[in-house]
Residue frames as qw, qx, qy, qz and C-alpha x, y, z in Angstrom:
[[0.801, -0.001, -0.240, 0.549, 88.55, -47.41, -27.44],
 [0.330, -0.922, -0.086, 0.183, 89.94, -45.01, -24.94],
 [0.698, 0.456, 0.006, 0.551, 92.66, -42.94, -26.58],
 [0.213, -0.934, 0.079, -0.275, 93.22, -40.46, -23.75],
 [0.620, 0.344, -0.540, 0.454, 96.84, -40.50, -22.61],
 [0.624, -0.769, -0.058, -0.126, 97.38, -40.81, -18.74],
 [0.212, -0.831, 0.509, -0.075, 100.38, -40.66, -16.57],
 [0.817, -0.154, 0.556, 0.029, 100.82, -44.44, -16.73],
 [0.763, 0.601, 0.199, 0.134, 101.31, -44.17, -20.44],
 [0.209, 0.921, -0.262, 0.197, 103.84, -41.43, -20.17],
 [0.519, -0.634, 0.571, -0.058, 105.83, -43.32, -17.52],
 [0.893, 0.118, 0.420, 0.108, 105.87, -46.35, -19.85],
 [0.600, 0.757, -0.002, 0.260, 107.29, -44.28, -22.74],
 [0.174, -0.883, 0.399, -0.175, 109.85, -42.76, -20.30],
 [0.726, -0.404, 0.556, 0.017, 111.14, -46.15, -19.19],
 [0.845, 0.353, 0.353, 0.192, 111.30, -47.49, -22.71],
 [0.365, 0.898, -0.122, 0.215, 113.18, -44.36, -23.88],
 [0.378, -0.783, 0.487, -0.091, 115.65, -44.67, -21.00],
 [0.773, -0.190, 0.598, 0.092, 116.28, -48.32, -21.75],
 [0.706, 0.315, 0.569, 0.281, 116.04, -48.47, -25.55],
 [0.201, 0.899, -0.006, -0.389, 116.82, -45.01, -26.88],
 [0.237, 0.734, -0.582, -0.257, 120.04, -46.29, -28.51],
 [0.730, -0.184, 0.650, -0.105, 119.57, -50.00, -28.25],
 [0.741, 0.385, 0.501, 0.227, 119.26, -50.46, -32.02],
 [0.021, 0.847, -0.204, -0.490, 121.48, -47.48, -33.04],
 [0.739, 0.206, 0.492, 0.412, 122.62, -47.79, -36.64],
 [0.249, -0.298, 0.293, 0.874, 124.09, -45.60, -39.42],
 [0.026, 0.393, 0.698, 0.598, 120.97, -45.72, -41.50],
 [0.343, -0.728, -0.398, -0.440, 118.29, -44.43, -39.00],
 [0.148, 0.417, -0.542, 0.714, 120.49, -43.91, -35.95],
 [0.179, 0.009, 0.724, -0.666, 117.97, -43.65, -32.97],
 [0.533, -0.017, -0.370, -0.761, 114.95, -44.31, -35.16],
 [0.610, -0.149, -0.774, -0.083, 114.43, -47.87, -33.85],
 [0.282, -0.183, -0.671, 0.661, 114.70, -46.68, -30.24],
 [0.266, 0.055, 0.095, -0.958, 112.29, -43.89, -30.83],
 [0.635, -0.106, -0.518, -0.563, 109.69, -46.32, -32.32],
 [0.517, -0.133, -0.806, 0.258, 110.29, -48.73, -29.41],
 [0.065, -0.173, -0.528, 0.829, 109.42, -45.98, -26.88],
 [0.388, 0.114, -0.099, -0.909, 106.31, -44.87, -28.90],
 [0.297, -0.096, -0.897, -0.314, 104.84, -48.27, -29.50],
 [0.064, -0.389, -0.834, 0.386, 102.53, -48.31, -26.44],
 [0.199, 0.502, 0.141, -0.829, 101.09, -44.92, -27.46],
 [0.288, 0.248, -0.627, -0.680, 100.72, -45.95, -31.12],
 [0.187, -0.175, -0.963, -0.086, 98.96, -49.09, -30.19],
 [0.046, 0.511, 0.616, -0.597, 96.48, -47.08, -28.01],
 [0.229, 0.511, -0.083, -0.824, 95.86, -44.60, -30.75],
 [0.517, 0.420, -0.465, -0.583, 95.73, -46.83, -33.85],
 [0.283, -0.191, 0.935, -0.098, 95.37, -50.40, -32.56],
 [0.589, 0.427, 0.603, -0.327, 91.99, -50.84, -34.24],
 [0.583, 0.780, -0.026, -0.225, 93.16, -49.54, -37.60],
 [0.869, -0.157, 0.298, 0.363, 95.94, -51.75, -38.97],
 [0.583, 0.583, 0.181, 0.536, 96.90, -49.57, -41.94],
 [0.109, -0.916, 0.102, -0.373, 97.17, -46.33, -39.83],
 [0.755, -0.610, 0.227, 0.073, 99.00, -48.26, -37.19],
 [0.836, 0.078, 0.267, 0.472, 101.65, -49.57, -39.70],
 [0.374, 0.765, 0.109, 0.513, 102.00, -46.09, -41.34],
 [0.306, -0.897, 0.168, -0.271, 102.61, -44.33, -38.06],
 [0.830, -0.418, 0.286, 0.234, 105.08, -47.02, -36.97],
 [0.728, 0.370, 0.222, 0.533, 106.97, -46.40, -40.23],
 [0.089, 0.877, -0.003, 0.472, 106.93, -42.63, -39.59],
 [0.566, -0.794, 0.182, -0.128, 108.18, -43.06, -36.06],
 [0.885, -0.207, 0.285, 0.306, 111.01, -45.35, -37.16],
 [0.560, 0.765, 0.002, 0.318, 112.49, -42.86, -39.63],
 [0.582, 0.268, -0.302, 0.706, 115.93, -41.26, -39.15],
 [0.415, -0.876, -0.065, -0.236, 116.18, -39.54, -35.71],
 [0.716, 0.038, -0.334, 0.612, 119.23, -38.41, -33.81],
 [0.158, -0.842, 0.092, -0.508, 119.50, -36.08, -30.88],
 [0.034, 0.384, -0.741, 0.550, 121.06, -36.02, -27.41],
 [0.432, -0.287, -0.854, -0.043, 119.31, -38.89, -25.53],
 [0.157, -0.307, -0.575, 0.742, 118.78, -36.61, -22.55],
 [0.232, 0.287, 0.003, -0.929, 116.62, -34.26, -24.70],
 [0.202, -0.068, -0.815, -0.540, 114.77, -36.76, -26.69],
 [0.073, -0.434, -0.841, 0.316, 112.10, -37.19, -24.04],
 [0.153, 0.489, 0.170, -0.842, 110.92, -33.67, -24.67],
 [0.301, 0.243, -0.560, -0.733, 110.33, -34.43, -28.31],
 [0.211, -0.197, -0.952, -0.100, 108.57, -37.66, -27.49],
 [0.025, 0.489, 0.636, -0.597, 106.27, -35.79, -25.13],
 [0.277, 0.452, -0.117, -0.840, 105.45, -33.15, -27.84],
 [0.245, 0.099, -0.829, -0.494, 104.90, -35.95, -30.36],
 [0.096, -0.320, -0.927, 0.169, 102.42, -37.73, -28.07],
 [0.134, 0.535, 0.392, -0.736, 100.49, -34.50, -27.38],
 [0.281, 0.360, -0.405, -0.792, 100.27, -33.71, -31.10],
 [0.263, -0.065, -0.901, -0.339, 98.93, -37.24, -31.99],
 [0.007, -0.402, -0.817, 0.415, 96.51, -37.19, -29.10],
 [0.222, 0.527, 0.178, -0.801, 95.01, -34.02, -30.51],
 [0.477, 0.536, -0.308, -0.625, 95.01, -34.82, -34.25],
 [0.874, 0.046, 0.476, -0.081, 95.46, -38.62, -34.43],
 [0.750, 0.221, 0.471, 0.408, 96.40, -39.88, -37.96],
 [0.335, 0.901, 0.159, 0.224, 96.12, -36.36, -39.44],
 [0.329, -0.903, 0.253, 0.110, 99.20, -35.44, -37.40],
 [0.926, 0.089, 0.213, 0.298, 101.46, -37.71, -39.49],
 [0.533, 0.618, 0.020, 0.577, 103.17, -34.97, -41.42],
 [0.286, -0.878, 0.133, -0.360, 103.19, -32.61, -38.35],
 [0.827, -0.513, 0.215, 0.079, 104.94, -35.25, -36.26],
 [0.838, 0.240, 0.145, 0.468, 107.58, -35.85, -38.97],
 [0.258, 0.772, -0.015, 0.580, 108.26, -32.14, -39.23],
 [0.531, -0.802, 0.146, -0.229, 108.33, -31.73, -35.39],
 [0.893, -0.307, 0.193, 0.267, 110.94, -34.45, -35.03],
 [0.697, 0.405, 0.120, 0.580, 113.06, -33.10, -37.87],
 [0.082, 0.840, 0.012, 0.536, 112.93, -29.54, -36.66],
 [0.554, -0.773, 0.170, -0.260, 113.66, -30.19, -32.95],
 [0.955, -0.177, 0.004, 0.238, 116.13, -33.03, -32.93],
 [0.615, 0.442, -0.084, 0.648, 118.98, -30.78, -34.25],
 [0.084, -0.725, 0.153, -0.667, 118.38, -27.69, -32.10],
 [0.765, -0.586, 0.113, -0.243, 117.82, -29.71, -28.86],
 [0.922, 0.030, -0.111, 0.371, 120.92, -31.80, -29.69],
 [0.379, 0.604, -0.198, 0.672, 122.99, -28.61, -29.68],
 [0.405, -0.676, 0.222, -0.574, 121.78, -27.72, -26.23],
 [0.940, -0.310, 0.040, -0.135, 121.87, -31.23, -24.89],
 [0.846, 0.277, -0.194, 0.413, 125.36, -32.00, -26.18],
 [0.141, 0.659, -0.287, 0.681, 126.68, -28.74, -24.59],
 [0.536, -0.582, 0.260, -0.553, 125.04, -29.26, -21.23],
 [0.917, -0.253, 0.231, -0.203, 125.10, -33.05, -20.79],
 [0.913, 0.305, -0.051, 0.265, 127.95, -34.07, -23.02],
 [0.488, 0.528, -0.230, 0.656, 130.43, -31.33, -22.24],
 [0.154, -0.669, 0.219, -0.694, 129.63, -29.01, -19.32],
 [0.791, -0.497, 0.103, -0.340, 128.29, -31.37, -16.66],
 [0.948, -0.045, -0.105, 0.298, 131.06, -34.05, -17.04],
 [0.480, 0.516, -0.217, 0.676, 133.72, -31.21, -17.22],
 [0.228, -0.657, 0.233, -0.680, 132.53, -29.19, -14.28],
 [0.790, -0.451, 0.199, -0.364, 131.24, -31.89, -11.85],
 [0.972, 0.099, -0.142, 0.161, 133.61, -34.55, -13.08],
 [0.445, 0.558, -0.359, 0.601, 136.60, -32.26, -12.52],
 [0.389, -0.595, 0.309, -0.632, 135.45, -31.30, -9.06],
 [0.942, -0.239, 0.074, -0.225, 134.59, -34.93, -8.09],
 [0.900, 0.225, -0.229, 0.294, 137.82, -36.32, -9.41],
 [0.188, 0.654, -0.376, 0.630, 139.84, -33.64, -7.69],
 [0.595, -0.517, 0.310, -0.531, 138.24, -34.39, -4.36],
 [0.997, -0.049, -0.009, -0.059, 138.62, -38.16, -4.97],
 [0.700, 0.443, -0.358, 0.430, 142.38, -37.77, -5.76],
 [0.051, -0.583, 0.463, -0.665, 142.72, -36.04, -2.39],
 [0.233, -0.069, -0.933, 0.267, 141.04, -39.02, -0.67],
 [0.340, 0.125, 0.349, -0.864, 137.79, -37.20, -0.13],
 [0.196, 0.275, 0.937, 0.087, 134.79, -39.51, -0.60],
 [0.297, 0.648, 0.316, -0.626, 132.48, -36.53, -1.25],
 [0.145, 0.452, -0.570, -0.671, 133.88, -36.56, -4.79],
 [0.024, -0.111, -0.966, -0.231, 132.25, -39.98, -5.43],
 [0.127, 0.563, 0.707, -0.409, 128.98, -38.81, -3.85],
 [0.184, 0.618, -0.065, -0.762, 128.93, -35.69, -6.01],
 [0.172, 0.271, -0.755, -0.573, 129.35, -37.65, -9.18],
 [0.009, 0.273, 0.961, -0.038, 126.77, -40.20, -8.15],
 [0.153, 0.632, 0.522, -0.552, 124.16, -37.55, -7.28],
 [0.200, 0.507, -0.309, -0.779, 124.73, -35.69, -10.54],
 [0.165, 0.084, -0.873, -0.452, 124.10, -38.74, -12.54],
 [0.024, 0.441, 0.866, -0.234, 121.00, -39.58, -10.51],
 [0.190, 0.626, 0.229, -0.721, 119.65, -36.10, -11.12],
 [0.192, 0.338, -0.608, -0.692, 120.26, -36.55, -14.87],
 [0.084, -0.155, -0.972, -0.154, 118.41, -39.82, -14.90],
 [0.084, 0.555, 0.662, -0.497, 115.48, -38.25, -12.95],
 [0.189, 0.552, -0.116, -0.804, 115.35, -35.41, -15.52],
 [0.206, 0.166, -0.787, -0.558, 115.35, -37.79, -18.45],
 [0.003, 0.310, 0.945, -0.107, 112.53, -39.82, -16.83],
 [0.133, 0.695, 0.537, -0.459, 110.20, -36.79, -16.40],
 [0.040, -0.349, 0.370, 0.860, 111.23, -35.02, -19.63],
 [0.032, -0.303, -0.844, -0.441, 108.49, -36.99, -21.57],
 [0.127, -0.716, -0.652, 0.215, 105.83, -35.59, -19.16],
 [0.144, -0.591, 0.014, 0.793, 107.30, -32.11, -19.45],
 [0.024, -0.129, 0.610, 0.782, 107.15, -32.20, -23.26],
 [0.088, -0.457, -0.849, -0.252, 103.69, -33.65, -23.24],
 [0.150, -0.740, -0.555, 0.349, 102.22, -31.08, -20.83],
 [0.133, -0.657, 0.070, 0.739, 104.05, -28.01, -22.14],
 [0.669, 0.629, 0.391, 0.058, 103.88, -28.92, -25.84],
 [0.628, 0.486, 0.144, 0.591, 105.52, -26.85, -28.49],
 [0.137, -0.942, -0.025, -0.306, 105.35, -23.68, -26.44],
 [0.796, -0.525, 0.100, 0.285, 108.15, -25.15, -24.34],
 [0.677, 0.229, 0.215, 0.665, 110.67, -24.47, -27.17],
 [0.164, 0.726, 0.175, 0.644, 109.56, -20.86, -27.62],
 [0.455, -0.858, -0.062, -0.230, 109.23, -19.93, -23.98],
 [0.783, -0.545, 0.186, 0.236, 112.44, -21.53, -22.88],
 [0.745, 0.510, 0.019, 0.429, 114.70, -20.67, -25.82],
 [0.075, 0.843, -0.247, 0.472, 116.08, -17.57, -24.05],
 [0.700, -0.604, 0.317, -0.209, 116.42, -19.38, -20.73],
 [0.962, 0.018, 0.174, 0.209, 118.21, -22.30, -22.39],
 [0.555, 0.670, -0.103, 0.482, 120.60, -19.95, -24.21],
 [0.207, -0.812, 0.315, -0.446, 121.34, -18.10, -20.90],
 [0.882, -0.378, 0.271, -0.079, 121.71, -21.43, -19.05],
 [0.894, 0.317, 0.039, 0.315, 124.19, -22.64, -21.76],
 [0.307, 0.773, -0.187, 0.522, 126.23, -19.40, -21.66],
 [0.465, -0.730, 0.332, -0.375, 126.39, -19.41, -17.86],
 [0.941, -0.230, 0.248, 0.021, 127.40, -22.98, -17.68],
 [0.774, 0.493, -0.056, 0.394, 130.06, -22.49, -20.30],
 [0.028, 0.803, -0.304, 0.512, 131.53, -19.59, -18.31],
 [0.729, -0.553, 0.326, -0.239, 131.42, -21.67, -15.14],
 [0.980, 0.074, 0.115, 0.146, 133.10, -24.53, -16.91],
 [0.530, 0.675, -0.197, 0.473, 135.92, -22.33, -18.22],
 [0.262, -0.771, 0.356, -0.458, 136.46, -20.93, -14.75],
 [0.877, -0.366, 0.281, -0.137, 136.56, -24.37, -13.13],
 [0.915, 0.274, 0.019, 0.297, 138.96, -25.82, -15.71],
 [0.307, 0.769, -0.246, 0.504, 141.18, -22.78, -15.45],
 [0.486, -0.681, 0.383, -0.390, 141.34, -23.27, -11.65],
 [0.969, -0.147, 0.191, -0.051, 141.89, -26.98, -12.00],
 [0.734, 0.586, -0.246, 0.238, 144.94, -26.73, -14.29],
 [0.125, 0.653, -0.572, 0.480, 147.47, -25.35, -11.69],
 [0.654, -0.416, 0.442, -0.452, 145.87, -27.60, -8.95],
 [0.947, 0.057, 0.288, -0.134, 145.98, -30.90, -10.79],
 [0.805, 0.537, -0.089, 0.238, 148.61, -30.77, -13.54],
 [0.558, -0.743, 0.264, 0.258, 152.08, -31.03, -12.21],
 [0.797, 0.506, 0.000, 0.328, 155.15, -30.37, -14.42],
 [0.363, -0.897, 0.192, 0.162, 158.02, -29.15, -12.17],
 [0.703, 0.583, -0.311, 0.265, 161.53, -28.68, -13.62],
 [0.791, -0.582, 0.037, 0.186, 164.24, -30.03, -11.32],
 [0.733, 0.297, 0.027, 0.611, 167.26, -29.14, -13.53],
 [0.296, -0.893, -0.007, 0.339, 169.49, -26.40, -12.11],
 [0.634, 0.687, -0.060, 0.350, 171.76, -24.47, -14.47],
 [0.653, -0.642, 0.091, 0.392, 175.30, -24.02, -13.20],
 [0.578, 0.696, -0.094, 0.415, 178.00, -21.67, -14.40],
 [0.285, 0.451, -0.517, 0.669, 180.98, -21.53, -12.10],
 [0.091, -0.142, -0.751, 0.639, 179.71, -20.62, -8.63],
 [0.425, 0.088, 0.004, -0.901, 176.40, -19.32, -10.09],
 [0.110, 0.224, 0.968, 0.002, 173.35, -21.49, -9.82],
 [0.372, 0.055, -0.148, -0.915, 170.12, -20.78, -11.51],
 [0.315, 0.233, 0.885, -0.251, 166.96, -22.64, -10.49],
 [0.061, -0.141, -0.610, -0.778, 164.88, -22.75, -13.66],
 [0.259, -0.578, -0.765, -0.115, 161.62, -23.57, -11.96],
 [0.268, -0.637, -0.359, 0.628, 161.98, -20.60, -9.53],
 [0.104, -0.231, 0.306, 0.918, 162.83, -18.29, -12.40],
 [0.146, -0.327, -0.743, -0.566, 159.73, -19.49, -14.41],
 [0.280, -0.650, -0.683, 0.182, 157.47, -19.08, -11.34],
 [0.166, -0.520, -0.123, 0.829, 158.68, -15.40, -11.01],
 [0.082, 0.028, -0.514, -0.854, 157.65, -14.83, -14.64],
 [0.652, -0.149, -0.213, -0.712, 154.27, -16.63, -14.30],
 [0.440, -0.244, 0.791, -0.348, 153.42, -19.22, -11.66],
 [0.665, 0.206, 0.708, -0.120, 152.45, -22.63, -13.14],
 [0.320, 0.619, -0.368, -0.615, 153.56, -21.56, -16.62],
 [0.071, 0.246, -0.924, -0.284, 154.43, -25.13, -17.80],
 [0.289, 0.330, 0.864, -0.248, 151.13, -26.76, -16.70],
 [0.396, 0.691, 0.202, -0.570, 149.24, -24.06, -18.61],
 [0.238, 0.606, -0.563, -0.509, 151.41, -24.52, -21.70],
 [0.107, -0.078, 0.988, 0.079, 151.12, -28.29, -21.55],
 [0.361, 0.501, 0.694, -0.369, 147.27, -28.12, -21.34],
 [0.359, 0.722, -0.048, -0.590, 147.16, -25.56, -24.15],
 [0.138, 0.453, -0.784, -0.403, 149.30, -27.74, -26.47],
 [0.184, 0.120, 0.975, -0.044, 147.23, -30.81, -25.79],
 [0.378, 0.616, 0.498, -0.479, 144.02, -28.97, -26.31],
 [0.312, 0.663, -0.345, -0.587, 145.33, -27.63, -29.65],
 [0.056, 0.278, -0.915, -0.287, 146.42, -31.07, -30.79],
 [0.322, 0.284, 0.862, -0.269, 143.03, -32.58, -29.85],
 [0.468, 0.660, 0.147, -0.570, 141.48, -30.39, -32.62],
 [0.215, 0.515, -0.700, -0.445, 143.51, -32.25, -35.22],
 [0.878, 0.105, -0.183, -0.429, 142.05, -35.21, -37.04],
 [0.730, 0.279, -0.604, 0.157, 145.13, -37.37, -36.58],
 [0.134, 0.236, -0.700, 0.660, 145.32, -36.77, -32.75],
 [0.643, -0.482, -0.444, -0.395, 142.97, -38.18, -30.16],
 [0.559, -0.718, 0.229, -0.346, 142.75, -38.58, -26.37],
 [0.974, -0.158, 0.091, 0.135, 144.55, -41.92, -26.37],
 [0.688, 0.417, -0.073, 0.590, 147.52, -40.52, -28.27],
 [0.103, -0.812, 0.176, -0.547, 147.52, -37.54, -25.98],
 [0.781, -0.575, 0.197, -0.144, 147.84, -39.76, -22.88],
 [0.930, 0.061, 0.082, 0.354, 150.60, -41.91, -24.53],
 [0.450, 0.685, -0.068, 0.569, 152.41, -38.76, -25.68],
 [0.341, -0.808, 0.222, -0.425, 152.41, -37.29, -22.17],
 [0.906, -0.381, 0.180, 0.037, 153.69, -40.53, -20.67],
 [0.834, 0.302, 0.056, 0.459, 156.48, -40.82, -23.16],
 [0.181, 0.800, -0.111, 0.561, 157.41, -37.10, -22.77],
 [0.573, -0.746, 0.189, -0.282, 157.46, -37.43, -19.00],
 [0.946, -0.194, 0.148, 0.213, 159.72, -40.50, -19.08],
 [0.651, 0.495, 0.010, 0.575, 162.18, -38.90, -21.56],
 [0.031, -0.830, 0.134, -0.540, 162.40, -35.66, -19.45],
 [0.763, -0.609, 0.177, -0.124, 162.88, -37.63, -16.27],
 [0.924, 0.014, 0.120, 0.363, 165.70, -39.64, -17.80],
 [0.456, 0.633, -0.008, 0.626, 167.31, -36.40, -19.15],
 [0.462, -0.299, -0.441, 0.709, 167.19, -35.00, -15.64],
 [0.022, -0.353, -0.202, -0.913, 165.03, -32.07, -16.70],
 [0.585, -0.437, -0.057, -0.680, 161.99, -32.93, -14.60]]
């Protein structure tokens, strides 16, 4: 039986991981079922002639697993390379590999794909779209296509590079994460005064003296109120009893009340 992995096998694993990584997500094993589903073609190729080994490796691959789906392909690739070299003797190694990498790669993946990419590219794309520029839609579409392409080839990368990928790229990944974080902070800081509008229309009058409150605030610090509003919402989102839905509703109610009061 030919147990040598080829590109066709890796492509099959990549497709199955893209489709089924979280298709059977549950609180007991989380992504364990999806991980097993992606690995089934390889397991059948390695252990198809030995029923007991096949069942044991299936059980091993279906154990608790949870990481950022975008980074899971790298672990799958390393898993395949390990089993190709050691077959059934790699059982304990595979379990340790998955346990050791899923948390660390999740930290990197959640930061890059769960926070930074949506924040940076989503903000730029939405700002352009709000201005009637169709390039915003194209940017968001291209970013997501690039992410899918990366996910598809991540299994091959993990398989060819093996465990050395983690050691060689740890410094680069940290540098990339730090750089992307700085870029994200800069972009959001620039977007606040551009997108968030909270002008005060109320004018204070005392005899013949008129005081435009908005102009006075702008002299102290331009766009002070949008910055304060964003800071307050950001602070409240860190509380357990506050979420994004309540934030949206609160801003709507506050805007209506201030408008009716003639403040804004």
